[in-house]
C-alpha positions, 0 to 999 in steps of 0.5 A: 126154902125162900126168904118168906118161908125162912122168915116165918119159920124163925119167927115161929121159933122165936115166939116159943121163947119164954119171957125168962129165956128172952130176957136172960139170953138178951142180957148174955148177948148185951154183955158179950157185945159190950166186951167187943173192941169195936164197941169199946172204941166206938163213939157213935153207935146206931141201934135199932129199937127192938120189938120182941122177939128181937134181941132186947136193945133197951138194956144195951142202950142204957149200958151204952149211955153209961159208957158215954157213947152216943146212941143213934136210932133210926127214923123210917120214911115208909113212902120211899123206904129210906131211913135216917138216924137221930141221936137220943139221950133218953127214951122220952125222946121216942114216940110210937109209930106204925106197928107198935114200933118206936122212933125218935121224935125228929123235933127234939133229936139231932140228925146224924150222918152215916159218916159219923156212925162208927158201928151199926147194929143191923137187925134181922130175922134169919142170919147165916155164918157168912153174915148175910141176913133176912130182914123184916122185908122193908129193905130200909137197911139194905138201902142205907148200908150202900153208902156206909163203910163202918162196922156192921154187927148183928145181935141174934139168938142161936135159933136165928142162925142157919147154914145159908140164907138166899142171897141177892147181889145187893145184899150187904153182909155184917162183919160180926154176929153175937149170940148168947154163946157164939161170936161169929166173925163173918168176914173171916168165914167169907174169906175161908169159903172163898179158899 
């Protein structure tokens, strides 16, 4: 199956989740993530503002604020498909943009460079156990991550996991995937598959 077919198949499965399942599993994933050393030790964390059926990140952002973490969220530039991260202290600093997505209001938020970000939570639709993913097709994260050397974590529901996604030479895998009941150390898996 190609990327487009896999993306559509998993999106279809995600759309079957009830509100109750979606909220419950998102909370389980948030609780698991907050126990991670990488998160506990991080000061600045980049989080995508979720759109259902992605794992809900609004609850997570609130928890990170409570823990005195600096939360940065992406602002995309559709012309050249690049993005930058801006620090937010409140959901009031967001505005609705295209496709019902929310982004930071640049005039009232602070730009944060990639070398200041300790952890990036990388969104996607489909993931494999080696940490490779199929995103939403925009390529924003692929471009951004080329110059990033911190920790990459993805949040996913179990139904988003498959054995192997199609890979391209420029794809950058994440270090860790957290689901409602799994913790997948992808770096370890990649090393094992090489031996």
